[in-house]
C-alpha positions as semicolon CSV with decimal commas, in nm:
position;residue;x (nm);y (nm);z (nm)
1;M;2,927;-4,108;2,644
2;T;2,655;-4,356;2,776
3;D;2,264;-4,269;2,748
4;T;2,075;-4,287;3,089
5;T;1,713;-4,300;3,116
6;V;1,538;-4,215;3,432
7;H;1,154;-4,347;3,514
8;L;0,961;-4,201;3,770
9;H;0,698;-4,409;3,922
10;K;0,434;-4,316;4,165
11;D;0,308;-4,654;4,269
12;T;0,351;-4,705;4,644
13;E;0,121;-4,621;4,908
14;Q;0,215;-4,707;5,253
15;D;0,033;-4,640;5,578
16;V;0,247;-4,474;5,843
17;P;0,144;-4,474;6,200
18;D;0,139;-4,164;6,377
19;A;0,033;-3,996;6,680
20;E;-0,200;-3,746;6,523
21;D;-0,336;-3,951;6,229
22;T;-0,250;-4,303;6,194
23;N;-0,428;-4,336;5,861
24;R;-0,190;-4,061;5,684
25;V;-0,108;-4,207;5,362
26;L;0,249;-4,108;5,227
27;T;0,358;-4,133;4,856
28;E;0,714;-4,311;4,765
29;T;0,838;-4,223;4,419
30;I;1,115;-4,474;4,307
31;I;1,325;-4,361;4,051
32;D;1,485;-4,631;3,820
33;V;1,801;-4,555;3,650
34;I;1,873;-4,779;3,335
35;Q;2,217;-4,764;3,135
36;D;2,258;-4,757;2,788
37;V;1,913;-4,698;2,641
38;D;1,811;-4,524;2,310
39;P;1,651;-4,189;2,383
40;R;1,282;-4,244;2,340
41;P;1,105;-3,994;2,056
42;V;0,895;-3,700;2,168
43;D;0,727;-3,646;1,831
44;P;0,443;-3,909;1,729
45;P;0,523;-4,107;1,421
46;A;0,368;-3,956;1,098
47;P;0,115;-4,205;0,933
48;A;0,249;-4,294;0,606
49;A;0,215;-4,580;0,360
50;E;0,489;-4,836;0,297
51;P;0,708;-4,722;0,009
52;G;0,660;-4,897;-0,299
53;T;0,287;-4,982;-0,250
54;W;-0,011;-4,906;-0,478
55;V;-0,123;-4,642;-0,219
56;A;0,211;-4,473;-0,160
57;E;0,260;-4,433;-0,547
58;R;-0,103;-4,259;-0,576
59;Q;-0,024;-4,042;-0,271
60;A;0,289;-3,944;-0,466
61;Y;0,093;-3,857;-0,760
62;L;-0,171;-3,662;-0,583
63;A;0,056;-3,473;-0,403
64;D;0,227;-3,330;-0,748
65;A;-0,088;-3,376;-0,941
66;P;-0,189;-3,064;-1,172
67;P;-0,532;-2,893;-1,095
68;V;-0,807;-3,050;-1,247
69;V;-0,962;-2,742;-1,392
70;P;-0,690;-2,513;-1,543
71;P;-0,612;-2,168;-1,344
72;A;-0,740;-1,957;-1,607
73;L;-1,098;-2,135;-1,604
74;R;-1,140;-2,143;-1,230
75;R;-1,298;-1,792;-1,195
76;W;-1,542;-1,635;-1,446
77;T;-1,340;-1,302;-1,423
78;V;-1,000;-1,469;-1,513
79;F;-1,177;-1,661;-1,796
80;K;-1,332;-1,349;-1,938
81;D;-0,982;-1,165;-1,897
82;T;-0,817;-1,480;-2,074
83;V;-1,057;-1,481;-2,353
84;R;-1,040;-1,090;-2,408
85;W;-0,690;-1,079;-2,396
86;A;-0,639;-1,385;-2,678
87;A;-0,899;-1,215;-2,899
88;A;-0,709;-0,879;-2,867
89;Y;-0,402;-1,049;-2,938
90;Y;-0,515;-1,245;-3,234
91;G;-0,716;-0,953;-3,375
92;H;-0,412;-0,692;-3,361
93;V;-0,191;-0,949;-3,529
94;S;-0,431;-1,008;-3,789
95;G;-0,518;-0,627;-3,835
96;F;-0,131;-0,548;-3,809
97;H;-0,043;-0,791;-4,114
98;A;-0,349;-0,720;-4,306
99;L;-0,266;-0,344;-4,322
100;R;0,083;-0,439;-4,425
101;T;-0,042;-0,681;-4,717
102;P;0,040;-0,416;-4,999
103;V;0,391;-0,416;-4,882
104;Y;0,408;-0,818;-4,833
105;L;0,263;-0,813;-5,215
106;G;0,543;-0,598;-5,337
107;R;0,820;-0,775;-5,155
108;L;0,696;-1,104;-5,346
109;L;0,687;-0,942;-5,698
110;L;1,028;-0,834;-5,645
111;R;1,144;-1,156;-5,553
112;S;0,943;-1,326;-5,820
113;P;1,231;-1,311;-6,103
114;R;1,475;-1,450;-5,839
115;G;1,224;-1,721;-5,738
116;T;1,141;-1,802;-6,140
117;G;1,502;-1,867;-6,191
118;R;1,521;-2,101;-5,895
119;L;1,222;-2,278;-5,997
120;I;1,345;-2,322;-6,347
121;V;1,651;-2,464;-6,239
122;R;1,508;-2,677;-6,020
123;W;1,265;-2,818;-6,286
124;G;1,554;-2,866;-6,532
125;R;1,729;-3,069;-6,301
126;W;1,440;-3,282;-6,239
127;V;1,384;-3,327;-6,594
128;A;1,759;-3,409;-6,674
129;D;1,774;-3,649;-6,359
130;T;2,099;-3,496;-6,241
131;E;2,075;-3,669;-5,929
132;A;2,183;-3,983;-6,089
133;R;2,475;-3,822;-6,273
134;P;2,729;-3,908;-5,993
135;V;2,641;-4,282;-5,992
136;E;2,678;-4,299;-6,381
137;V;3,016;-4,121;-6,382
138;K;3,130;-4,373;-6,077
139;A;3,032;-4,670;-6,279
140;A;3,207;-4,544;-6,599
141;A;3,511;-4,475;-6,405
142;S;3,531;-4,823;-6,251
143;A;3,503;-4,972;-6,613
144;D;3,181;-5,158;-6,491
145;I;3,015;-5,228;-6,806
146;E;2,706;-5,394;-6,693
147;A;2,638;-5,147;-6,406
148;W;2,698;-4,844;-6,659
149;L;2,449;-4,997;-6,907
150;A;2,171;-5,070;-6,651
151;L;2,199;-4,722;-6,499
152;S;2,173;-4,546;-6,884
153;R;1,878;-4,763;-6,935
154;E;1,687;-4,661;-6,611
155;H;1,817;-4,282;-6,672
156;S;1,647;-4,288;-7,020
157;R;1,345;-4,476;-6,862
158;R;1,307;-4,202;-6,601
159;V;1,383;-3,867;-6,824
160;R;1,168;-3,959;-7,144
161;P;0,846;-3,929;-6,966
162;R;0,956;-3,607;-6,772
163;R;1,063;-3,450;-7,075
164;I;0,724;-3,514;-7,231
165;A;0,520;-3,435;-6,953
166;S;0,736;-3,114;-6,934
167;L;0,631;-3,016;-7,302
168;V;0,270;-3,105;-7,261
169;V;0,270;-2,856;-6,977
170;A;0,465;-2,590;-7,130
171;T;0,269;-2,593;-7,433
172;T;-0,063;-2,608;-7,268
173;T;0,040;-2,319;-7,031
174;G;0,108;-2,103;-7,300
175;I;-0,171;-2,163;-7,516
176;T;-0,419;-2,098;-7,232
177;T;-0,231;-1,811;-7,109
178;L;-0,248;-1,630;-7,471
179;T;-0,620;-1,744;-7,497
180;A;-0,713;-1,596;-7,162
181;S;-0,564;-1,283;-7,228
182;F;-0,758;-1,181;-7,517
183;L;-1,084;-1,337;-7,356
184;V;-1,046;-1,217;-6,983
185;P;-0,768;-0,991;-6,947
186;G;-0,865;-0,910;-6,601
187;W;-0,863;-1,250;-6,460
188;T;-0,553;-1,324;-6,669
189;L;-0,386;-1,042;-6,497
190;T;-0,469;-1,161;-6,167
191;A;-0,367;-1,486;-6,202
192;A;-0,035;-1,378;-6,320
193;I;0,037;-1,148;-6,030
194;T;-0,075;-1,448;-5,795
195;V;0,160;-1,665;-5,983
196;A;0,459;-1,411;-5,957
197;A;0,364;-1,393;-5,595
198;L;0,386;-1,728;-5,565
199;T;0,713;-1,780;-5,721
200;G;0,844;-1,480;-5,505
201;T;0,813;-1,715;-5,206
202;A;1,114;-1,903;-5,362
203;G;1,325;-1,614;-5,413
204;K;1,344;-1,499;-5,056
205;K;1,666;-1,439;-4,876
206;G;1,758;-1,571;-4,537
207;D;1,869;-1,238;-4,389
208;K;1,538;-1,065;-4,526
209;P;1,232;-1,204;-4,393
210;L;0,911;-1,149;-4,587
211;V;0,685;-1,056;-4,323
212;T;0,724;-0,769;-4,074
213;R;0,829;-0,870;-3,726
214;Y;0,762;-0,682;-3,411
215;V;0,994;-0,739;-3,110
216;A;0,851;-0,617;-2,790
217;K;1,115;-0,497;-2,566
218;N;0,906;-0,473;-2,255
219;I;0,831;-0,840;-2,260
220;L;1,041;-1,010;-1,992
221;R;1,171;-1,356;-1,960
222;R;0,980;-1,603;-1,743
223;L;1,055;-1,619;-1,392
224;D;1,219;-1,950;-1,222
225;S;1,323;-2,047;-0,890
226;T;1,706;-2,022;-0,968
227;E;1,634;-1,655;-1,043
228;V;1,474;-1,605;-0,696
229;F;1,718;-1,788;-0,528
230;D;2,018;-1,595;-0,704
231;A;1,852;-1,267;-0,633
232;L;1,771;-1,334;-0,273
233;A;2,121;-1,428;-0,218
234;A;2,254;-1,128;-0,380
235;I;2,066;-0,906;-0,141
236;G;2,197;-1,101;0,162
237;I;1,872;-1,317;0,217
238;E;2,013;-1,678;0,250
239;G;2,017;-1,935;0,537
240;K;2,338;-1,959;0,764
241;K;2,535;-2,263;0,749
242;G;2,409;-2,559;0,894
243;R;2,056;-2,386;0,905
244;K;1,763;-2,401;0,661
245;G;1,765;-2,151;0,375
246;V;1,522;-2,015;0,120
247;E;1,257;-2,260;0,050
248;F;0,952;-2,256;-0,188
249;A;0,612;-2,270;-0,028
250;S;0,465;-2,365;-0,372
251;E;0,566;-2,367;-0,731
252;V;0,632;-2,061;-0,942
253;M;0,289;-1,994;-1,124
254;R;0,125;-1,748;-1,374
255;D;-0,075;-1,494;-1,185
256;G;-0,238;-1,254;-1,406
257;P;-0,005;-1,084;-1,644
258;G;0,298;-1,191;-1,455
259;W;0,454;-1,485;-1,242
260;R;0,401;-1,545;-0,853
261;A;0,613;-1,707;-0,632
262;E;0,560;-1,783;-0,236
263;V;0,890;-1,833;-0,067
264;D;0,961;-1,879;0,324
265;L;1,291;-1,682;0,392
266;P;1,518;-1,828;0,642
267;P;1,426;-1,889;0,995
268;G;1,445;-1,535;1,178
269;V;1,410;-1,345;0,861
270;E;1,087;-1,132;0,801
271;A;0,960;-1,028;0,464
272;T;0,986;-0,686;0,530
273;A;1,355;-0,725;0,478
274;V;1,283;-0,806;0,112
275;L;1,050;-0,519;0,102
276;E;1,290;-0,276;0,237
277;K;1,543;-0,397;-0,029
278;R;1,339;-0,388;-0,336
279;A;1,541;-0,157;-0,559
280;A;1,842;-0,400;-0,481
281;L;1,612;-0,708;-0,553
282;A;1,528;-0,575;-0,876
283;A;1,879;-0,482;-0,986
284;A;1,960;-0,822;-0,889
285;M;1,702;-1,000;-1,101
286;R;1,814;-0,734;-1,381
287;R;1,451;-0,636;-1,431
288;P;1,291;-0,270;-1,411
289;I;1,177;-0,186;-1,064
290;S;0,833;-0,119;-1,192
291;T;0,777;-0,489;-1,262
292;V;0,899;-0,629;-0,933
293;W;0,648;-0,623;-0,647
294;P;0,760;-0,853;-0,304
295;E;0,483;-0,850;-0,056
296;A;0,412;-1,009;0,289
297;D;0,186;-1,285;0,347
298;R;0,069;-1,211;0,692
299;T;-0,217;-1,494;0,675
300;A;0,032;-1,746;0,667
301;H;0,369;-1,625;0,901
302;P;0,596;-1,296;0,893
303;G;0,842;-1,501;0,699
304;R;0,633;-1,586;0,397
305;L;0,721;-1,372;0,097
306;V;0,521;-1,339;-0,209
307;L;0,716;-1,206;-0,500
308;W;0,507;-1,097;-0,790
309;V;0,670;-1,014;-1,127
310;A;0,539;-0,876;-1,440
311;Q;0,563;-1,008;-1,758
312;R;0,543;-0,680;-1,926
313;D;0,672;-0,335;-1,766
314;P;0,337;-0,203;-1,618
315;A;0,465;0,169;-1,667
316;K;0,474;0,111;-2,032
317;S;0,150;-0,074;-2,070
318;G;-0,165;0,077;-2,194
319;R;-0,407;0,241;-1,973
320;K;-0,684;0,022;-1,816
321;I;-1,036;0,187;-1,827
322;W;-1,206;0,288;-1,534
323;P;-1,532;0,078;-1,471
324;L;-1,756;0,377;-1,430
325;M;-1,649;0,537;-1,750
326;K;-1,914;0,455;-1,995
327;A;-2,207;0,334;-1,743
328;G;-2,303;0,262;-1,407
329;Q;-2,391;0,433;-1,078
330;A;-2,162;0,445;-0,748
331;D;-2,275;0,428;-0,380
332;V;-2,048;0,614;-0,143
333;Y;-2,152;0,377;0,152
334;E;-1,978;0,080;-0,049
335;P;-1,614;0,068;-0,184
336;L;-1,576;0,296;-0,516
337;P;-1,353;0,184;-0,801
338;Y;-1,033;0,377;-0,789
339;G;-0,753;0,222;-1,004
340;F;-0,547;-0,075;-1,084
341;D;-0,270;-0,261;-0,888
342;P;0,016;-0,386;-1,093
343;R;-0,127;-0,723;-1,158
344;G;-0,400;-0,522;-1,347
345;N;-0,691;-0,614;-1,069
346;L;-0,932;-0,343;-0,963
347;V;-0,862;-0,131;-0,658
348;E;-1,144;-0,010;-0,472
349;I;-1,103;0,275;-0,191
350;T;-1,357;0,320;0,118
351;L;-1,427;0,644;0,189
352;M;-1,722;0,622;0,416
353;Y;-1,671;0,625;0,786
354;S;-1,311;0,726;0,697
355;N;-1,125;1,021;0,556
356;L;-0,838;1,044;0,270
357;L;-0,513;1,234;0,264
358;V;-0,343;1,215;-0,068
359;G;0,018;1,353;-0,086
360;G;0,290;1,369;-0,361
361;I;0,545;1,603;-0,497
362;P;0,439;1,827;-0,821
363;G;0,366;1,622;-1,126
364;S;0,321;1,276;-0,936
365;G;-0,058;1,258;-1,087
366;K;-0,247;1,427;-0,800
367;T;-0,494;1,532;-1,041
368;S;-0,576;1,200;-1,202
369;C;-0,630;1,046;-0,833
370;A;-0,877;1,333;-0,743
371;L;-1,071;1,306;-1,084
372;A;-1,110;0,926;-0,990
373;I;-1,244;1,003;-0,628
374;V;-1,437;1,308;-0,692
375;L;-1,630;1,128;-1,004
376;G;-1,706;0,816;-0,800
377;C;-1,856;1,029;-0,568
378;A;-2,039;1,236;-0,802
379;L;-2,202;0,923;-0,946
380;D;-2,386;0,870;-0,618
381;P;-2,707;1,085;-0,651
382;T;-2,716;1,086;-0,261
383;A;-2,368;1,236;-0,194
384;E;-2,326;1,593;-0,146
385;L;-2,001;1,763;-0,291
386;W;-1,826;2,054;-0,129
387;I;-1,499;2,095;-0,346
388;Y;-1,241;2,355;-0,275
389;E;-0,952;2,356;-0,560
390;L;-0,713;2,614;-0,410
391;K;-0,486;2,604;-0,703
392;G;-0,695;2,779;-0,932
393;S;-0,613;2,594;-1,240
394;G;-0,988;2,442;-1,300
395;D;-0,868;2,065;-1,273
396;L;-1,214;1,994;-1,113
397;D;-1,419;2,202;-1,320
398;S;-1,592;1,905;-1,473
399;V;-1,792;1,834;-1,164
400;K;-1,882;2,188;-1,075
401;P;-2,246;2,134;-1,225
402;V;-2,337;1,878;-0,971
403;C;-2,134;2,047;-0,699
404;H;-2,330;2,170;-0,393
405;R;-2,052;2,404;-0,330
406;Y;-1,750;2,474;-0,570
407;V;-1,469;2,725;-0,519
408;S;-1,144;2,750;-0,753
409;G;-0,891;2,988;-0,641
410;D;-0,598;3,082;-0,451
411;E;-0,671;3,419;-0,325
412;D;-0,768;3,480;0,063
413;E;-1,134;3,489;-0,019
414;D;-1,098;3,121;-0,155
415;L;-0,914;3,027;0,174
416;E;-1,175;3,144;0,379
417;A;-1,446;2,971;0,191
418;A;-1,238;2,648;0,263
419;L;-1,258;2,739;0,634
420;G;-1,620;2,798;0,605
421;G;-1,652;2,478;0,437
422;M;-1,490;2,289;0,740
423;R;-1,688;2,501;0,981
424;S;-2,020;2,403;0,802
425;G;-1,909;2,049;0,809
426;I;-1,849;2,073;1,184
427;A;-2,216;2,223;1,238
428;E;-2,355;1,963;1,022
429;Y;-2,232;1,667;1,211
430;Q;-2,339;1,824;1,554
431;R;-2,672;1,846;1,390
432;R;-2,679;1,473;1,288
433;A;-2,525;1,351;1,607
434;A;-2,809;1,535;1,825
435;F;-3,059;1,354;1,584
436;I;-2,886;1,010;1,603
437;R;-2,850;1,046;1,976
438;S;-3,244;1,100;1,990
439;L;-3,306;0,739;1,806
440;P;-3,397;0,441;2,031
441;A;-3,137;0,178;1,992
442;S;-3,331;-0,054;1,773
443;E;-3,303;0,192;1,500
444;V;-2,917;0,195;1,519
445;P;-2,836;-0,172;1,578
446;E;-2,452;-0,115;1,390
447;G;-2,410;0,207;1,656
448;R;-2,497;0,540;1,638
449;K;-2,385;0,647;1,289
450;V;-2,541;0,738;0,963
451;T;-2,632;0,429;0,760
452;R;-2,781;0,411;0,413
453;A;-3,123;0,274;0,579
454;L;-3,133;0,585;0,829
455;A;-3,082;0,816;0,532
456;E;-3,379;0,633;0,332
457;K;-3,581;0,620;0,616
458;Y;-3,569;0,990;0,738
459;P;-3,507;1,169;0,408
460;E;-3,593;1,509;0,555
461;Q;-3,284;1,497;0,783
462;Q;-3,064;1,483;0,483
463;L;-2,818;1,237;0,621
464;G;-2,669;1,157;0,285
465;P;-2,284;1,140;0,269
466;R;-2,131;1,499;0,271
467;I;-1,782;1,486;0,090
468;I;-1,560;1,801;0,146
469;V;-1,262;1,801;-0,093
470;I;-0,965;2,043;-0,034
471;D;-0,721;2,031;-0,310
472;E;-0,348;2,211;-0,228
473;V;-0,458;2,191;0,134
474;Q;-0,120;2,325;0,206
475;E;-0,200;2,672;0,129
476;L;-0,431;2,678;0,432
477;F;-0,221;2,489;0,667
478;T;0,091;2,760;0,575
479;H;-0,097;3,060;0,579
480;A;-0,020;3,314;0,839
481;E;-0,372;3,387;0,956
482;Y;-0,553;3,069;0,866
483;K;-0,322;2,787;0,966
484;E;-0,398;2,715;1,336
485;E;-0,780;2,750;1,276
486;A;-0,754;2,518;0,978
487;A;-0,537;2,259;1,140
488;A;-0,801;2,262;1,461
489;L;-1,110;2,243;1,213
490;A;-0,963;1,961;0,991
491;T;-0,838;1,754;1,306
492;R;-1,171;1,788;1,477
493;L;-1,377;1,713;1,134
494;I;-1,171;1,414;1,081
495;K;-1,213;1,266;1,420
496;K;-1,563;1,349;1,483
497;G;-1,724;1,394;1,156
498;R;-1,655;1,048;0,972
499;A;-1,917;0,857;1,160
500;Y;-2,198;1,089;1,072
501;G;-2,148;1,084;0,699
502;I;-1,894;1,386;0,670
503;I;-1,606;1,289;0,487
504;L;-1,288;1,507;0,427
505;I;-1,039;1,472;0,136
506;L;-0,735;1,639;0,156
507;L;-0,496;1,667;-0,128
508;T;-0,120;1,818;-0,125
509;Q;0,174;1,853;-0,323
510;N;0,391;1,942;-0,022
511;P;0,383;1,670;0,225
512;D;0,630;1,798;0,471
513;A;0,581;1,883;0,841
514;P;0,506;2,244;0,819
515;S;0,254;2,212;0,510
516;L;0,075;1,897;0,684
517;P;0,041;1,917;1,076
518;S;0,078;1,607;1,267
519;S;-0,251;1,620;1,448
520;V;-0,386;1,588;1,081
521;S;-0,182;1,358;0,944
522;S;-0,211;1,135;1,222
523;S;-0,581;1,101;1,249
524;V;-0,660;1,012;0,876
525;G;-0,794;0,689;0,800
526;T;-0,705;0,607;0,473
527;R;-0,367;0,745;0,290
528;L;-0,265;0,759;-0,052
529;C;0,123;0,871;-0,129
530;L;0,243;0,934;-0,442
531;A;0,586;0,989;-0,562
532;V;0,795;1,150;-0,286
533;M;1,171;1,275;-0,234
534;D;1,246;1,128;0,105
535;W;1,121;0,896;0,404
536;R;1,023;1,217;0,595
537;A;0,752;1,294;0,337
538;N;0,639;0,929;0,290
539;N;0,590;0,882;0,660
540;N;0,433;1,232;0,677
541;V;0,128;1,080;0,448
542;L;0,157;0,718;0,541
543;G;0,213;0,725;0,918
544;T;0,506;0,681;1,131
545;G;0,722;0,377;1,069
546;A;0,582;0,343;0,713
547;Y;0,898;0,356;0,527
548;D;1,056;0,089;0,775
549;R;0,779;-0,141;0,708
550;G;0,828;-0,147;0,342
551;L;0,583;0,103;0,230
552;R;0,785;0,338;0,034
553;A;0,662;0,575;-0,234
554;T;1,023;0,694;-0,262
555;D;1,080;0,403;-0,503
556;I;0,762;0,537;-0,743
557;S;0,926;0,735;-1,054
558;I;0,789;1,055;-1,121
559;D;0,719;0,920;-1,461
560;E;0,473;0,682;-1,315
561;Q;0,210;0,948;-1,289
562;G;-0,099;0,845;-1,054
563;T;0,109;0,551;-0,901
564;G;0,123;0,544;-0,521
565;I;0,077;0,339;-0,198
566;L;-0,298;0,305;-0,083
567;A;-0,278;0,213;0,303
568;R;-0,550;0,181;0,568
569;G;-0,384;0,096;0,871
570;R;-0,054;-0,052;0,870
571;D;-0,094;-0,248;0,537
572;G;-0,073;-0,086;0,172
573;T;-0,095;-0,173;-0,168
574;T;0,058;-0,024;-0,482
575;V;-0,209;0,120;-0,698
576;R;-0,208;0,318;-1,013
577;A;-0,537;0,552;-1,046
578;A;-0,743;0,520;-1,339
579;F;-0,650;0,795;-1,581
580;I;-0,950;0,988;-1,689
581;K;-0,902;1,251;-1,990
582;Q;-1,086;1,602;-1,909
583;P;-1,326;1,533;-2,209
584;E;-1,416;1,195;-2,051
585;A;-1,467;1,374;-1,717
586;E;-1,708;1,605;-1,853
587;D;-1,893;1,327;-2,013
588;I;-1,907;1,129;-1,656
589;A;-2,023;1,448;-1,502
590;K;-2,317;1,490;-1,729
591;R;-2,422;1,148;-1,660
592;A;-2,391;1,257;-1,276
593;L;-2,606;1,564;-1,342
594;A;-2,890;1,325;-1,513
595;L;-2,887;1,082;-1,200
596;R;-2,916;1,365;-0,973
597;T;-3,174;1,543;-1,189
598;A;-3,393;1,244;-1,196
599;A;-3,356;1,178;-0,812
600;G;-3,417;1,521;-0,714
601;T;-3,074;1,573;-0,530
602;L;-2,951;1,882;-0,651
603;T;-2,881;2,153;-0,414
604;G;-2,679;2,458;-0,354
605;Q;-2,475;2,632;-0,615
606;A;-2,590;2,334;-0,856
607;V;-2,944;2,471;-0,878
608;G;-2,815;2,862;-0,855
609;A;-2,874;2,901;-0,490
610;V;-2,624;3,090;-0,259
611;V;-2,465;2,847;-0,011
612;E;-2,441;3,000;0,331
613;E;-2,172;2,848;0,523
614;Q;-2,303;2,772;0,875
615;D;-2,057;2,836;1,185
616;V;-2,185;2,697;1,512
617;E;-1,857;2,756;1,687
618;T;-1,859;2,977;1,971
619;V;-1,584;3,154;2,177
620;V;-1,574;2,867;2,406
621;D;-1,489;2,644;2,110
622;H;-1,204;2,859;1,982
623;L;-1,078;2,907;2,335
624;T;-1,058;2,507;2,370
625;A;-0,900;2,492;2,021
626;I;-0,617;2,745;2,124
627;W;-0,573;2,652;2,485
628;P;-0,212;2,535;2,515
629;D;-0,149;2,171;2,658
630;G;-0,041;2,116;3,011
631;T;-0,122;2,479;3,139
632;D;-0,388;2,538;3,393
633;S;-0,450;2,911;3,389
634;V;-0,389;3,178;3,119
635;H;-0,413;3,563;3,149
636;S;-0,681;3,741;2,924
637;H;-0,472;3,952;2,705
638;R;-0,249;3,618;2,629
639;L;-0,562;3,455;2,508
640;V;-0,732;3,747;2,305
641;E;-0,352;3,735;2,128
642;A;-0,401;3,351;2,041
643;L;-0,770;3,410;1,943
644;A;-0,661;3,660;1,693
645;H;-0,416;3,443;1,535
646;Y;-0,674;3,158;1,530
647;R;-0,942;3,377;1,402
648;H;-0,830;3,715;1,286
649;D;-1,169;3,768;1,122
650;L;-1,342;3,779;1,452
651;Y;-1,099;3,880;1,709
652;G;-0,835;4,089;1,510
653;P;-1,010;4,417;1,626
654;W;-0,934;4,323;1,983
655;T;-0,536;4,343;1,915
656;E;-0,612;4,691;1,846
657;M;-0,750;4,776;2,194
658;D;-0,534;4,825;2,510
659;T;-0,466;4,538;2,733
660;A;-0,766;4,612;2,974
661;A;-1,021;4,657;2,694
662;A;-0,903;4,336;2,525
663;S;-0,959;4,155;2,838
664;T;-1,293;4,333;2,897
665;A;-1,399;4,232;2,540
666;L;-1,335;3,876;2,628
667;S;-1,543;3,892;2,967
668;A;-1,822;4,016;2,766
669;A;-1,809;3,763;2,495
670;L;-1,798;3,471;2,767
671;K;-2,049;3,622;2,959
672;P;-2,357;3,445;2,766
673;H;-2,204;3,129;2,804
674;K;-2,192;3,183;3,214
675;I;-1,810;3,185;3,217
676;S;-1,652;3,472;3,400
677;T;-1,289;3,587;3,403
678;R;-1,131;3,606;3,737
679;Q;-0,796;3,725;3,896
680;I;-0,517;3,496;3,830
681;T;-0,157;3,525;3,945
682;I;0,099;3,343;3,732
683;R;0,446;3,394;3,884
684;E;0,639;3,283;3,620
685;C;0,461;3,498;3,361
686;C;0,348;3,867;3,433
687;G;0,204;3,824;3,806
688;G;-0,167;3,919;3,886
689;A;-0,419;3,981;3,594
690;K;-0,738;3,889;3,477
691;G;-0,756;3,567;3,337
692;L;-0,932;3,202;3,279
693;R;-0,874;2,858;3,431
694;Q;-0,908;2,544;3,201
695;A;-1,150;2,398;3,440
696;D;-1,410;2,710;3,376
697;L;-1,466;2,589;3,024
698;P;-1,708;2,312;2,962
699;A;-1,635;1,984;2,814
700;S;-1,746;1,971;2,441
701;E;-2,036;1,772;2,349
702;D;-2,037;1,630;2,007
703;G;-2,265;1,364;2,024
704;E;-2,035;1,094;1,957
């Protein structure tokens, strides 16, 4: 087959006479067809030095040259960690063997007889010059008299001074030892033990080492490219025939307490395909799943995989200390220290302008998470804590002295108190919204929201963060009387309170659909999913599609308490909450109390006051909350039934009335709001009766 090159030219212009325009110009295109010509390359040639030149050699060196500054010295934090690790390692080794010095001394003394015998035998062979015996025997056997005489004279010349030296040393040592035993018996005994120990070193057995050896079973082998290639191939990630396969974007390198490999997967394969097979990848690598952490590098491209493998099993390593354990102050407006990722790096959690949902099965470490979060908030003296611990176990009692409102229990009055706390949160954000709405734009350059600058400029407005924590929130969402109102209040507070410094933190140990309404789970900005049993619970906490994106808390063992996936948006990271013991939590709470006392920010129950939970919601708000979607008109008696389910404490008595009286009660409640019921006919329901149209209800004004 011959190659053909087609050249297009627009190079000829001709004047064509025409009746209308004799000056009209036509452009003629000439096509040149040339046979048997090589195709012209479309990519520009890459500038490169000629191979073998001095420049080419230096370029090749620079491409693979090691870094000038070692990785351990590039960052101050990494350098400090390295020095701290080295000091801890050698300090531990020194202390380990120093404590066992008496054991080692005893072993040496037990081996000293064998060692003494071996040394005497070696000395005797040296004095007798036994090494020359085979040569003399050979000369005698061959009847070589001259050689035998020469060897005999050499033997006598070497042996005689050795015998004299041995006799002198033995005599001197004996006399010195005998004299010293009378004059300085203590030093003599010490010297004797030292000599016996030294001779014991010659009496060791090959299969019984003197020093106790510690074998760390959780120290894993070094990661290399062969292992990565084989593991990816084992889970079906490899290039097709005739196409590029797995390629390394950089060399395998040390990254903290482990190794890091950056891999470009075959074309068309996304990194999420590996994330979905993390358990299979760990099995292919023959490593514990808690040491294998693949993640996607979206800053490069969707097919870039970053594989981090721990040198030690993080699940078996010692705990890391929370940064605020001994000293320090927190700021809720900034990220708060929370826990550590598998690499040992600190992970912070942002609460301001967000909300938090924590879910996991019983025993997954929810209390550890709650303590790390609540104590961080407590160390900000401007933050107001409203805590409702609906299990009644007292797990959060350590922060009670600094709380504006603290409730612990699982009775109905405790659940009602939690509802009251959310109602107060709604009333507070409405008050703040009205104030911020009144400010000129120059004072809110970042938008109409609460900021640290506003809170400090207007201290009388009390604009500090209000953190409402509800532990075991499933007790509210599954309660027969409170569940509808609880879901509506939580959803409203999550959506509208965050801009005004009202932060809602919900914790549940039953993250299924009935215990976690979709209106709540879909609105939360920050999510933390601990160990769960199936993908449904996983997605209820982390959001729809999280399991398919590789965010799988189902892979977390129940034994890894406090370990979960922290997500904000579509991306997430594995993190283990800093473990804080209850006595330590009490000490931290005392520091928080001192900070608040000095700042004068103790309020509510912390100063012995009775907290009155505000409720600014009206019957109009309640009707808006329970109004069925897609319905234009509803009869009054139907609305009364729904209101009684939503707020039984307010509307329960209406259900004891007859239909007409209940409708009248609703009309009377709406009259102050200038809303009137009217005769409405709904054919598919029950004909004509008093009722309301959705258009009669005013739109809510929350000041957003």
